[in-house]
PDB file of N, CA, C, O and CB in Angstrom:
ATOM      1  N   MET A   1     -40.704  64.200 -15.582  1.00  0.00           N
ATOM      2  CA  MET A   1     -39.672  63.985 -16.580  1.00  0.00           C
ATOM      3  C   MET A   1     -40.111  62.947 -17.617  1.00  0.00           C
ATOM      4  O   MET A   1     -39.835  63.104 -18.806  1.00  0.00           O
ATOM      5  CB  MET A   1     -38.374  63.544 -15.908  1.00  0.00           C
ATOM      6  N   GLN A   2     -40.789  61.896 -17.173  1.00  0.00           N
ATOM      7  CA  GLN A   2     -41.247  60.852 -18.088  1.00  0.00           C
ATOM      8  C   GLN A   2     -42.168  61.425 -19.163  1.00  0.00           C
ATOM      9  O   GLN A   2     -42.091  61.042 -20.331  1.00  0.00           O
ATOM     10  CB  GLN A   2     -41.969  59.746 -17.313  1.00  0.00           C
ATOM     11  N   ARG A   3     -43.029  62.337 -18.757  1.00  0.00           N
ATOM     12  CA  ARG A   3     -43.950  62.926 -19.715  1.00  0.00           C
ATOM     13  C   ARG A   3     -43.194  63.664 -20.822  1.00  0.00           C
ATOM     14  O   ARG A   3     -43.583  63.587 -21.988  1.00  0.00           O
ATOM     15  CB  ARG A   3     -44.914  63.879 -19.004  1.00  0.00           C
ATOM     16  N   ALA A   4     -42.132  64.369 -20.477  1.00  0.00           N
ATOM     17  CA  ALA A   4     -41.332  65.089 -21.464  1.00  0.00           C
ATOM     18  C   ALA A   4     -40.700  64.115 -22.451  1.00  0.00           C
ATOM     19  O   ALA A   4     -40.644  64.396 -23.648  1.00  0.00           O
ATOM     20  CB  ALA A   4     -40.244  65.929 -20.771  1.00  0.00           C
ATOM     21  N   LEU A   5     -40.226  62.977 -21.961  1.00  0.00           N
ATOM     22  CA  LEU A   5     -39.639  61.985 -22.853  1.00  0.00           C
ATOM     23  C   LEU A   5     -40.681  61.406 -23.795  1.00  0.00           C
ATOM     24  O   LEU A   5     -40.416  61.245 -24.986  1.00  0.00           O
ATOM     25  CB  LEU A   5     -38.986  60.871 -22.049  1.00  0.00           C
ATOM     26  N   ASP A   6     -41.863  61.090 -23.277  1.00  0.00           N
ATOM     27  CA  ASP A   6     -42.934  60.567 -24.113  1.00  0.00           C
ATOM     28  C   ASP A   6     -43.321  61.576 -25.185  1.00  0.00           C
ATOM     29  O   ASP A   6     -43.559  61.209 -26.336  1.00  0.00           O
ATOM     30  CB  ASP A   6     -44.152  60.206 -23.260  1.00  0.00           C
ATOM     31  N   SER A   7     -43.381  62.828 -24.810  1.00  0.00           N
ATOM     32  CA  SER A   7     -43.740  63.892 -25.740  1.00  0.00           C
ATOM     33  C   SER A   7     -42.713  64.026 -26.856  1.00  0.00           C
ATOM     34  O   SER A   7     -43.080  64.197 -28.019  1.00  0.00           O
ATOM     35  CB  SER A   7     -43.880  65.214 -25.001  1.00  0.00           C
ATOM     36  N   SER A   8     -41.444  63.950 -26.517  1.00  0.00           N
ATOM     37  CA  SER A   8     -40.408  64.092 -27.535  1.00  0.00           C
ATOM     38  C   SER A   8     -40.399  62.892 -28.481  1.00  0.00           C
ATOM     39  O   SER A   8     -40.122  63.049 -29.670  1.00  0.00           O
ATOM     40  CB  SER A   8     -39.034  64.257 -26.876  1.00  0.00           C
ATOM     41  N   ARG A   9     -40.700  61.686 -27.966  1.00  0.00           N
ATOM     42  CA  ARG A   9     -40.784  60.513 -28.839  1.00  0.00           C
ATOM     43  C   ARG A   9     -41.955  60.651 -29.807  1.00  0.00           C
ATOM     44  O   ARG A   9     -41.845  60.323 -30.989  1.00  0.00           O
ATOM     45  CB  ARG A   9     -40.931  59.224 -28.006  1.00  0.00           C
ATOM     46  N   HIS A  10     -43.084  61.144 -29.282  1.00  0.00           N
ATOM     47  CA  HIS A  10     -44.264  61.348 -30.129  1.00  0.00           C
ATOM     48  C   HIS A  10     -43.942  62.362 -31.219  1.00  0.00           C
ATOM     49  O   HIS A  10     -44.306  62.161 -32.377  1.00  0.00           O
ATOM     50  CB  HIS A  10     -45.479  61.824 -29.286  1.00  0.00           C
ATOM     51  N   LYS A  11     -43.273  63.435 -30.866  1.00  0.00           N
ATOM     52  CA  LYS A  11     -42.910  64.483 -31.827  1.00  0.00           C
ATOM     53  C   LYS A  11     -41.983  63.917 -32.903  1.00  0.00           C
ATOM     54  O   LYS A  11     -42.127  64.241 -34.082  1.00  0.00           O
ATOM     55  CB  LYS A  11     -42.232  65.676 -31.106  1.00  0.00           C
ATOM     56  N   ALA A  12     -41.037  63.076 -32.501  1.00  0.00           N
ATOM     57  CA  ALA A  12     -40.113  62.487 -33.471  1.00  0.00           C
ATOM     58  C   ALA A  12     -40.865  61.605 -34.462  1.00  0.00           C
ATOM     59  O   ALA A  12     -40.579  61.644 -35.659  1.00  0.00           O
ATOM     60  CB  ALA A  12     -39.024  61.670 -32.753  1.00  0.00           C
ATOM     61  N   GLY A  13     -41.820  60.812 -33.983  1.00  0.00           N
ATOM     62  CA  GLY A  13     -42.621  59.975 -34.870  1.00  0.00           C
ATOM     63  C   GLY A  13     -43.459  60.799 -35.823  1.00  0.00           C
ATOM     64  O   GLY A  13     -43.623  60.448 -36.991  1.00  0.00           O
ATOM     65  N   GLN A  14     -43.984  61.895 -35.315  1.00  0.00           N
ATOM     66  CA  GLN A  14     -44.762  62.828 -36.114  1.00  0.00           C
ATOM     67  C   GLN A  14     -43.910  63.401 -37.238  1.00  0.00           C
ATOM     68  O   GLN A  14     -44.330  63.440 -38.394  1.00  0.00           O
ATOM     69  CB  GLN A  14     -45.321  63.954 -35.238  1.00  0.00           C
ATOM     70  N   ASP A  15     -42.690  63.850 -36.877  1.00  0.00           N
ATOM     71  CA  ASP A  15     -41.788  64.440 -37.861  1.00  0.00           C
ATOM     72  C   ASP A  15     -41.399  63.431 -38.935  1.00  0.00           C
ATOM     73  O   ASP A  15     -41.285  63.787 -40.108  1.00  0.00           O
ATOM     74  CB  ASP A  15     -40.538  64.979 -37.175  1.00  0.00           C
ATOM     75  N   GLU A  16     -41.196  62.176 -38.543  1.00  0.00           N
ATOM     76  CA  GLU A  16     -40.839  61.137 -39.504  1.00  0.00           C
ATOM     77  C   GLU A  16     -41.978  60.899 -40.485  1.00  0.00           C
ATOM     78  O   GLU A  16     -41.747  60.752 -41.685  1.00  0.00           O
ATOM     79  CB  GLU A  16     -40.481  59.831 -38.780  1.00  0.00           C
ATOM     80  N   PHE A  17     -43.203  60.862 -39.981  1.00  0.00           N
ATOM     81  CA  PHE A  17     -44.356  60.676 -40.864  1.00  0.00           C
ATOM     82  C   PHE A  17     -44.468  61.853 -41.826  1.00  0.00           C
ATOM     83  O   PHE A  17     -44.679  61.655 -43.023  1.00  0.00           O
ATOM     84  CB  PHE A  17     -45.660  60.523 -40.042  1.00  0.00           C
ATOM     85  N   ALA A  18     -44.331  63.063 -41.320  1.00  0.00           N
ATOM     86  CA  ALA A  18     -44.417  64.261 -42.169  1.00  0.00           C
ATOM     87  C   ALA A  18     -43.353  64.210 -43.256  1.00  0.00           C
ATOM     88  O   ALA A  18     -43.628  64.555 -44.405  1.00  0.00           O
ATOM     89  CB  ALA A  18     -44.258  65.549 -41.325  1.00  0.00           C
ATOM     90  N   LEU A  19     -42.154  63.789 -42.910  1.00  0.00           N
ATOM     91  CA  LEU A  19     -41.081  63.695 -43.895  1.00  0.00           C
ATOM     92  C   LEU A  19     -41.401  62.639 -44.955  1.00  0.00           C
ATOM     93  O   LEU A  19     -41.193  62.869 -46.146  1.00  0.00           O
ATOM     94  CB  LEU A  19     -39.751  63.367 -43.205  1.00  0.00           C
ATOM     95  N   ARG A  20     -41.914  61.470 -44.515  1.00  0.00           N
ATOM     96  CA  ARG A  20     -42.281  60.427 -45.482  1.00  0.00           C
ATOM     97  C   ARG A  20     -43.373  60.915 -46.433  1.00  0.00           C
ATOM     98  O   ARG A  20     -43.330  60.635 -47.631  1.00  0.00           O
ATOM     99  CB  ARG A  20     -42.754  59.159 -44.748  1.00  0.00           C
ATOM    100  N   VAL A  21     -44.353  61.648 -45.893  1.00  0.00           N
ATOM    101  CA  VAL A  21     -45.426  62.189 -46.737  1.00  0.00           C
ATOM    102  C   VAL A  21     -44.843  63.162 -47.751  1.00  0.00           C
ATOM    103  O   VAL A  21     -45.161  63.083 -48.938  1.00  0.00           O
ATOM    104  CB  VAL A  21     -46.509  62.892 -45.875  1.00  0.00           C
ATOM    105  N   LYS A  22     -44.000  64.069 -47.302  1.00  0.00           N
ATOM    106  CA  LYS A  22     -43.444  65.089 -48.195  1.00  0.00           C
ATOM    107  C   LYS A  22     -42.582  64.472 -49.291  1.00  0.00           C
ATOM    108  O   LYS A  22     -42.620  64.917 -50.438  1.00  0.00           O
ATOM    109  CB  LYS A  22     -42.621  66.095 -47.399  1.00  0.00           C
ATOM    110  N   VAL A  23     -41.809  63.451 -48.942  1.00  0.00           N
ATOM    111  CA  VAL A  23     -40.995  62.756 -49.949  1.00  0.00           C
ATOM    112  C   VAL A  23     -41.907  62.060 -50.962  1.00  0.00           C
ATOM    113  O   VAL A  23     -41.671  62.136 -52.168  1.00  0.00           O
ATOM    114  CB  VAL A  23     -40.041  61.723 -49.275  1.00  0.00           C
ATOM    115  N   ALA A  24     -42.942  61.386 -50.473  1.00  0.00           N
ATOM    116  CA  ALA A  24     -43.876  60.696 -51.367  1.00  0.00           C
ATOM    117  C   ALA A  24     -44.578  61.691 -52.292  1.00  0.00           C
ATOM    118  O   ALA A  24     -44.765  61.416 -53.478  1.00  0.00           O
ATOM    119  CB  ALA A  24     -44.916  59.905 -50.551  1.00  0.00           C
ATOM    120  N   LEU A  25     -44.959  62.830 -51.754  1.00  0.00           N
ATOM    121  CA  LEU A  25     -45.608  63.844 -52.587  1.00  0.00           C
ATOM    122  C   LEU A  25     -44.655  64.351 -53.667  1.00  0.00           C
ATOM    123  O   LEU A  25     -45.059  64.530 -54.815  1.00  0.00           O
ATOM    124  CB  LEU A  25     -46.100  65.019 -51.721  1.00  0.00           C
ATOM    125  N   LEU A  26     -43.415  64.579 -53.313  1.00  0.00           N
ATOM    126  CA  LEU A  26     -42.434  65.025 -54.307  1.00  0.00           C
ATOM    127  C   LEU A  26     -42.233  63.980 -55.390  1.00  0.00           C
ATOM    128  O   LEU A  26     -42.177  64.307 -56.576  1.00  0.00           O
ATOM    129  CB  LEU A  26     -41.097  65.340 -53.637  1.00  0.00           C
ATOM    130  N   ARG A  27     -42.126  62.729 -54.982  1.00  0.00           N
ATOM    131  CA  ARG A  27     -41.924  61.652 -55.964  1.00  0.00           C
ATOM    132  C   ARG A  27     -43.105  61.528 -56.914  1.00  0.00           C
ATOM    133  O   ARG A  27     -42.927  61.245 -58.099  1.00  0.00           O
ATOM    134  CB  ARG A  27     -41.697  60.320 -55.252  1.00  0.00           C
ATOM    135  N   LYS A  28     -44.306  61.739 -56.398  1.00  0.00           N
ATOM    136  CA  LYS A  28     -45.511  61.634 -57.224  1.00  0.00           C
ATOM    137  C   LYS A  28     -45.878  62.955 -57.901  1.00  0.00           C
ATOM    138  O   LYS A  28     -46.857  63.035 -58.643  1.00  0.00           O
ATOM    139  CB  LYS A  28     -46.675  61.158 -56.377  1.00  0.00           C
ATOM    140  N   LYS A  29     -45.072  63.995 -57.631  1.00  0.00           N
ATOM    141  CA  LYS A  29     -45.310  65.332 -58.170  1.00  0.00           C
ATOM    142  C   LYS A  29     -46.709  65.832 -57.804  1.00  0.00           C
ATOM    143  O   LYS A  29     -47.444  66.363 -58.637  1.00  0.00           O
ATOM    144  CB  LYS A  29     -45.131  65.331 -59.695  1.00  0.00           C
ATOM    145  N   LEU A  30     -47.047  65.641 -56.520  1.00  0.00           N
ATOM    146  CA  LEU A  30     -48.329  66.089 -55.990  1.00  0.00           C
ATOM    147  C   LEU A  30     -48.109  67.189 -54.966  1.00  0.00           C
ATOM    148  O   LEU A  30     -47.046  67.279 -54.351  1.00  0.00           O
ATOM    149  CB  LEU A  30     -49.104  64.916 -55.364  1.00  0.00           C
ATOM    150  N   THR A  31     -49.108  68.008 -54.793  1.00  0.00           N
ATOM    151  CA  THR A  31     -49.114  68.990 -53.718  1.00  0.00           C
ATOM    152  C   THR A  31     -50.002  68.468 -52.595  1.00  0.00           C
ATOM    153  O   THR A  31     -50.757  67.513 -52.777  1.00  0.00           O
ATOM    154  CB  THR A  31     -49.607  70.383 -54.226  1.00  0.00           C
ATOM    155  N   LEU A  32     -49.904  69.094 -51.456  1.00  0.00           N
ATOM    156  CA  LEU A  32     -50.775  68.729 -50.345  1.00  0.00           C
ATOM    157  C   LEU A  32     -52.233  68.989 -50.729  1.00  0.00           C
ATOM    158  O   LEU A  32     -53.125  68.230 -50.349  1.00  0.00           O
ATOM    159  CB  LEU A  32     -50.394  69.519 -49.063  1.00  0.00           C
ATOM    160  N   THR A  33     -52.464  70.041 -51.466  1.00  0.00           N
ATOM    161  CA  THR A  33     -53.818  70.368 -51.931  1.00  0.00           C
ATOM    162  C   THR A  33     -54.353  69.275 -52.855  1.00  0.00           C
ATOM    163  O   THR A  33     -55.506  68.863 -52.734  1.00  0.00           O
ATOM    164  CB  THR A  33     -53.826  71.730 -52.660  1.00  0.00           C
ATOM    165  N   ALA A  34     -53.516  68.810 -53.772  1.00  0.00           N
ATOM    166  CA  ALA A  34     -53.929  67.740 -54.691  1.00  0.00           C
ATOM    167  C   ALA A  34     -54.203  66.442 -53.926  1.00  0.00           C
ATOM    168  O   ALA A  34     -55.154  65.723 -54.232  1.00  0.00           O
ATOM    169  CB  ALA A  34     -52.843  67.504 -55.767  1.00  0.00           C
ATOM    170  N   LEU A  35     -53.367  66.150 -52.935  1.00  0.00           N
ATOM    171  CA  LEU A  35     -53.589  64.965 -52.107  1.00  0.00           C
ATOM    172  C   LEU A  35     -54.929  65.072 -51.393  1.00  0.00           C
ATOM    173  O   LEU A  35     -55.697  64.111 -51.353  1.00  0.00           O
ATOM    174  CB  LEU A  35     -52.447  64.788 -51.084  1.00  0.00           C
ATOM    175  N   ALA A  36     -55.203  66.229 -50.835  1.00  0.00           N
ATOM    176  CA  ALA A  36     -56.476  66.443 -50.139  1.00  0.00           C
ATOM    177  C   ALA A  36     -57.648  66.223 -51.091  1.00  0.00           C
ATOM    178  O   ALA A  36     -58.637  65.588 -50.723  1.00  0.00           O
ATOM    179  CB  ALA A  36     -56.535  67.866 -49.537  1.00  0.00           C
ATOM    180  N   GLU A  37     -57.544  66.742 -52.306  1.00  0.00           N
ATOM    181  CA  GLU A  37     -58.608  66.570 -53.296  1.00  0.00           C
ATOM    182  C   GLU A  37     -58.792  65.094 -53.636  1.00  0.00           C
ATOM    183  O   GLU A  37     -59.925  64.623 -53.741  1.00  0.00           O
ATOM    184  CB  GLU A  37     -58.297  67.374 -54.570  1.00  0.00           C
ATOM    185  N   GLU A  38     -57.691  64.359 -53.810  1.00  0.00           N
ATOM    186  CA  GLU A  38     -57.781  62.933 -54.124  1.00  0.00           C
ATOM    187  C   GLU A  38     -58.460  62.151 -52.996  1.00  0.00           C
ATOM    188  O   GLU A  38     -59.167  61.173 -53.240  1.00  0.00           O
ATOM    189  CB  GLU A  38     -56.383  62.361 -54.390  1.00  0.00           C
ATOM    190  N   LEU A  39     -58.233  62.597 -51.763  1.00  0.00           N
ATOM    191  CA  LEU A  39     -58.826  61.917 -50.613  1.00  0.00           C
ATOM    192  C   LEU A  39     -60.221  62.431 -50.277  1.00  0.00           C
ATOM    193  O   LEU A  39     -60.910  61.860 -49.431  1.00  0.00           O
ATOM    194  CB  LEU A  39     -57.931  62.072 -49.410  1.00  0.00           C
ATOM    195  N   GLY A  40     -60.637  63.504 -50.938  1.00  0.00           N
ATOM    196  CA  GLY A  40     -61.949  64.081 -50.658  1.00  0.00           C
ATOM    197  C   GLY A  40     -62.002  64.790 -49.312  1.00  0.00           C
ATOM    198  O   GLY A  40     -63.043  64.824 -48.656  1.00  0.00           O
ATOM    199  N   LEU A  41     -60.868  65.354 -48.911  1.00  0.00           N
ATOM    200  CA  LEU A  41     -60.767  66.049 -47.632  1.00  0.00           C
ATOM    201  C   LEU A  41     -60.334  67.493 -47.858  1.00  0.00           C
ATOM    202  O   LEU A  41     -59.869  67.857 -48.938  1.00  0.00           O
ATOM    203  CB  LEU A  41     -59.777  65.327 -46.694  1.00  0.00           C
ATOM    204  N   SER A  42     -60.493  68.302 -46.824  1.00  0.00           N
ATOM    205  CA  SER A  42     -60.018  69.681 -46.942  1.00  0.00           C
ATOM    206  C   SER A  42     -58.500  69.706 -46.801  1.00  0.00           C
ATOM    207  O   SER A  42     -57.906  68.841 -46.157  1.00  0.00           O
ATOM    208  CB  SER A  42     -60.684  70.595 -45.874  1.00  0.00           C
ATOM    209  N   ARG A  43     -57.888  70.710 -47.412  1.00  0.00           N
ATOM    210  CA  ARG A  43     -56.443  70.861 -47.318  1.00  0.00           C
ATOM    211  C   ARG A  43     -56.030  71.041 -45.862  1.00  0.00           C
ATOM    212  O   ARG A  43     -55.004  70.510 -45.436  1.00  0.00           O
ATOM    213  CB  ARG A  43     -55.963  72.052 -48.167  1.00  0.00           C
ATOM    214  N   ASN A  44     -56.819  71.784 -45.102  1.00  0.00           N
ATOM    215  CA  ASN A  44     -56.500  72.042 -43.706  1.00  0.00           C
ATOM    216  C   ASN A  44     -56.471  70.739 -42.896  1.00  0.00           C
ATOM    217  O   ASN A  44     -55.576  70.542 -42.073  1.00  0.00           O
ATOM    218  CB  ASN A  44     -57.516  73.021 -43.104  1.00  0.00           C
ATOM    219  N   THR A  45     -57.428  69.869 -43.122  1.00  0.00           N
ATOM    220  CA  THR A  45     -57.473  68.593 -42.407  1.00  0.00           C
ATOM    221  C   THR A  45     -56.233  67.762 -42.719  1.00  0.00           C
ATOM    222  O   THR A  45     -55.617  67.198 -41.815  1.00  0.00           O
ATOM    223  CB  THR A  45     -58.746  67.810 -42.776  1.00  0.00           C
ATOM    224  N   VAL A  46     -55.874  67.688 -43.982  1.00  0.00           N
ATOM    225  CA  VAL A  46     -54.693  66.914 -44.390  1.00  0.00           C
ATOM    226  C   VAL A  46     -53.428  67.533 -43.808  1.00  0.00           C
ATOM    227  O   VAL A  46     -52.553  66.817 -43.321  1.00  0.00           O
ATOM    228  CB  VAL A  46     -54.590  66.842 -45.932  1.00  0.00           C
ATOM    229  N   SER A  47     -53.329  68.838 -43.854  1.00  0.00           N
ATOM    230  CA  SER A  47     -52.164  69.523 -43.306  1.00  0.00           C
ATOM    231  C   SER A  47     -52.012  69.267 -41.809  1.00  0.00           C
ATOM    232  O   SER A  47     -50.911  68.986 -41.337  1.00  0.00           O
ATOM    233  CB  SER A  47     -52.265  71.019 -43.569  1.00  0.00           C
ATOM    234  N   LEU A  48     -53.103  69.361 -41.069  1.00  0.00           N
ATOM    235  CA  LEU A  48     -53.043  69.109 -39.624  1.00  0.00           C
ATOM    236  C   LEU A  48     -52.691  67.657 -39.327  1.00  0.00           C
ATOM    237  O   LEU A  48     -51.969  67.376 -38.370  1.00  0.00           O
ATOM    238  CB  LEU A  48     -54.378  69.464 -38.967  1.00  0.00           C
ATOM    239  N   ALA A  49     -53.190  66.747 -40.130  1.00  0.00           N
ATOM    240  CA  ALA A  49     -52.882  65.324 -39.933  1.00  0.00           C
ATOM    241  C   ALA A  49     -51.396  65.056 -40.177  1.00  0.00           C
ATOM    242  O   ALA A  49     -50.761  64.311 -39.430  1.00  0.00           O
ATOM    243  CB  ALA A  49     -53.744  64.447 -40.874  1.00  0.00           C
ATOM    244  N   VAL A  50     -50.857  65.663 -41.216  1.00  0.00           N
ATOM    245  CA  VAL A  50     -49.457  65.439 -41.572  1.00  0.00           C
ATOM    246  C   VAL A  50     -48.510  66.168 -40.615  1.00  0.00           C
ATOM    247  O   VAL A  50     -47.580  65.569 -40.075  1.00  0.00           O
ATOM    248  CB  VAL A  50     -49.199  65.893 -43.010  1.00  0.00           C
ATOM    249  N   ASN A  51     -48.748  67.440 -40.416  1.00  0.00           N
ATOM    250  CA  ASN A  51     -47.786  68.274 -39.697  1.00  0.00           C
ATOM    251  C   ASN A  51     -47.969  68.334 -38.187  1.00  0.00           C
ATOM    252  O   ASN A  51     -47.017  68.621 -37.460  1.00  0.00           O
ATOM    253  CB  ASN A  51     -47.850  69.640 -40.228  1.00  0.00           C
ATOM    254  N   ARG A  52     -49.164  68.070 -37.712  1.00  0.00           N
ATOM    255  CA  ARG A  52     -49.422  68.162 -36.277  1.00  0.00           C
ATOM    256  C   ARG A  52     -49.759  66.829 -35.636  1.00  0.00           C
ATOM    257  O   ARG A  52     -49.866  66.736 -34.414  1.00  0.00           O
ATOM    258  CB  ARG A  52     -50.535  69.120 -36.027  1.00  0.00           C
ATOM    259  N   GLY A  53     -49.927  65.796 -36.450  1.00  0.00           N
ATOM    260  CA  GLY A  53     -50.222  64.479 -35.898  1.00  0.00           C
ATOM    261  C   GLY A  53     -51.656  64.306 -35.437  1.00  0.00           C
ATOM    262  O   GLY A  53     -51.956  63.389 -34.672  1.00  0.00           O
ATOM    263  N   LEU A  54     -52.546  65.176 -35.894  1.00  0.00           N
ATOM    264  CA  LEU A  54     -53.949  65.085 -35.520  1.00  0.00           C
ATOM    265  C   LEU A  54     -54.678  64.132 -36.465  1.00  0.00           C
ATOM    266  O   LEU A  54     -54.154  63.760 -37.516  1.00  0.00           O
ATOM    267  CB  LEU A  54     -54.609  66.480 -35.537  1.00  0.00           C
ATOM    268  N   TYR A  55     -55.890  63.745 -36.079  1.00  0.00           N
ATOM    269  CA  TYR A  55     -56.783  62.958 -36.939  1.00  0.00           C
ATOM    270  C   TYR A  55     -56.161  61.630 -37.386  1.00  0.00           C
ATOM    271  O   TYR A  55     -55.843  61.444 -38.560  1.00  0.00           O
ATOM    272  CB  TYR A  55     -57.165  63.773 -38.162  1.00  0.00           C
ATOM    273  N   GLN A  56     -55.997  60.731 -36.445  1.00  0.00           N
ATOM    274  CA  GLN A  56     -55.380  59.435 -36.721  1.00  0.00           C
ATOM    275  C   GLN A  56     -56.026  58.688 -37.899  1.00  0.00           C
ATOM    276  O   GLN A  56     -55.299  58.113 -38.709  1.00  0.00           O
ATOM    277  CB  GLN A  56     -55.449  58.576 -35.486  1.00  0.00           C
ATOM    278  N   PRO A  57     -57.354  58.675 -38.025  1.00  0.00           N
ATOM    279  CA  PRO A  57     -57.935  57.996 -39.199  1.00  0.00           C
ATOM    280  C   PRO A  57     -57.490  58.636 -40.521  1.00  0.00           C
ATOM    281  O   PRO A  57     -57.287  57.938 -41.514  1.00  0.00           O
ATOM    282  CB  PRO A  57     -59.468  58.016 -39.111  1.00  0.00           C
ATOM    283  N   THR A  58     -57.344  59.936 -40.526  1.00  0.00           N
ATOM    284  CA  THR A  58     -56.881  60.643 -41.733  1.00  0.00           C
ATOM    285  C   THR A  58     -55.429  60.283 -42.021  1.00  0.00           C
ATOM    286  O   THR A  58     -55.052  60.080 -43.175  1.00  0.00           O
ATOM    287  CB  THR A  58     -57.031  62.182 -41.567  1.00  0.00           C
ATOM    288  N   ARG A  59     -54.624  60.206 -40.981  1.00  0.00           N
ATOM    289  CA  ARG A  59     -53.218  59.818 -41.169  1.00  0.00           C
ATOM    290  C   ARG A  59     -53.129  58.417 -41.780  1.00  0.00           C
ATOM    291  O   ARG A  59     -52.285  58.168 -42.641  1.00  0.00           O
ATOM    292  CB  ARG A  59     -52.452  59.863 -39.817  1.00  0.00           C
ATOM    293  N   LYS A  60     -53.992  57.512 -41.341  1.00  0.00           N
ATOM    294  CA  LYS A  60     -54.012  56.155 -41.895  1.00  0.00           C
ATOM    295  C   LYS A  60     -54.399  56.178 -43.370  1.00  0.00           C
ATOM    296  O   LYS A  60     -53.807  55.470 -44.184  1.00  0.00           O
ATOM    297  CB  LYS A  60     -54.989  55.265 -41.106  1.00  0.00           C
ATOM    298  N   ARG A  61     -55.396  56.998 -43.708  1.00  0.00           N
ATOM    299  CA  ARG A  61     -55.817  57.108 -45.121  1.00  0.00           C
ATOM    300  C   ARG A  61     -54.692  57.662 -45.976  1.00  0.00           C
ATOM    301  O   ARG A  61     -54.457  57.185 -47.086  1.00  0.00           O
ATOM    302  CB  ARG A  61     -57.066  58.006 -45.253  1.00  0.00           C
ATOM    303  N   ILE A  62     -53.997  58.668 -45.463  1.00  0.00           N
ATOM    304  CA  ILE A  62     -52.880  59.274 -46.200  1.00  0.00           C
ATOM    305  C   ILE A  62     -51.777  58.230 -46.439  1.00  0.00           C
ATOM    306  O   ILE A  62     -51.268  58.086 -47.550  1.00  0.00           O
ATOM    307  CB  ILE A  62     -52.309  60.502 -45.422  1.00  0.00           C
ATOM    308  N   ALA A  63     -51.428  57.515 -45.374  1.00  0.00           N
ATOM    309  CA  ALA A  63     -50.371  56.504 -45.492  1.00  0.00           C
ATOM    310  C   ALA A  63     -50.750  55.428 -46.507  1.00  0.00           C
ATOM    311  O   ALA A  63     -49.930  55.021 -47.330  1.00  0.00           O
ATOM    312  CB  ALA A  63     -50.090  55.860 -44.125  1.00  0.00           C
ATOM    313  N   LYS A  64     -51.985  54.980 -46.441  1.00  0.00           N
ATOM    314  CA  LYS A  64     -52.441  53.947 -47.382  1.00  0.00           C
ATOM    315  C   LYS A  64     -52.439  54.482 -48.814  1.00  0.00           C
ATOM    316  O   LYS A  64     -51.984  53.798 -49.731  1.00  0.00           O
ATOM    317  CB  LYS A  64     -53.857  53.452 -47.002  1.00  0.00           C
ATOM    318  N   HIS A  65     -52.939  55.689 -49.005  1.00  0.00           N
ATOM    319  CA  HIS A  65     -53.022  56.287 -50.329  1.00  0.00           C
ATOM    320  C   HIS A  65     -51.625  56.491 -50.946  1.00  0.00           C
ATOM    321  O   HIS A  65     -51.424  56.270 -52.140  1.00  0.00           O
ATOM    322  CB  HIS A  65     -53.766  57.623 -50.250  1.00  0.00           C
ATOM    323  N   LEU A  66     -50.678  56.912 -50.117  1.00  0.00           N
ATOM    324  CA  LEU A  66     -49.317  57.166 -50.621  1.00  0.00           C
ATOM    325  C   LEU A  66     -48.423  55.932 -50.539  1.00  0.00           C
ATOM    326  O   LEU A  66     -47.282  55.947 -51.001  1.00  0.00           O
ATOM    327  CB  LEU A  66     -48.676  58.305 -49.840  1.00  0.00           C
ATOM    328  N   ARG A  67     -48.962  54.852 -49.936  1.00  0.00           N
ATOM    329  CA  ARG A  67     -48.202  53.598 -49.763  1.00  0.00           C
ATOM    330  C   ARG A  67     -46.923  53.832 -48.975  1.00  0.00           C
ATOM    331  O   ARG A  67     -45.828  53.455 -49.391  1.00  0.00           O
ATOM    332  CB  ARG A  67     -47.862  52.979 -51.128  1.00  0.00           C
ATOM    333  N   ILE A  68     -47.103  54.474 -47.809  1.00  0.00           N
ATOM    334  CA  ILE A  68     -45.981  54.728 -46.921  1.00  0.00           C
ATOM    335  C   ILE A  68     -46.302  54.183 -45.534  1.00  0.00           C
ATOM    336  O   ILE A  68     -47.456  53.893 -45.218  1.00  0.00           O
ATOM    337  CB  ILE A  68     -45.658  56.239 -46.856  1.00  0.00           C
ATOM    338  N   LYS A  69     -45.278  54.050 -44.723  1.00  0.00           N
ATOM    339  CA  LYS A  69     -45.428  53.556 -43.349  1.00  0.00           C
ATOM    340  C   LYS A  69     -45.999  54.665 -42.477  1.00  0.00           C
ATOM    341  O   LYS A  69     -45.600  55.824 -42.581  1.00  0.00           O
ATOM    342  CB  LYS A  69     -44.066  53.056 -42.779  1.00  0.00           C
ATOM    343  N   LEU A  70     -46.946  54.286 -41.611  1.00  0.00           N
ATOM    344  CA  LEU A  70     -47.549  55.272 -40.703  1.00  0.00           C
ATOM    345  C   LEU A  70     -46.657  55.569 -39.573  1.00  0.00           C
ATOM    346  O   LEU A  70     -47.002  56.376 -38.710  1.00  0.00           O
ATOM    347  CB  LEU A  70     -48.866  54.802 -40.183  1.00  0.00           C
TER     348      LEU A  70
END
């Protein structure tokens, strides 16, 4: 049961980060593709970092670039 709770907390944090990224992109009038280009990364890598919580170093770069909380 503990594992299920940990998993749901992780998912909630992931969703919050994805929402912050999407709001920041809208405010800056950027697309995920444009963000990836600015960071010198593939769109797929950025998408997986934002939406799936993969690639922690990439998530940190995204947060820093968009000036949002990780």
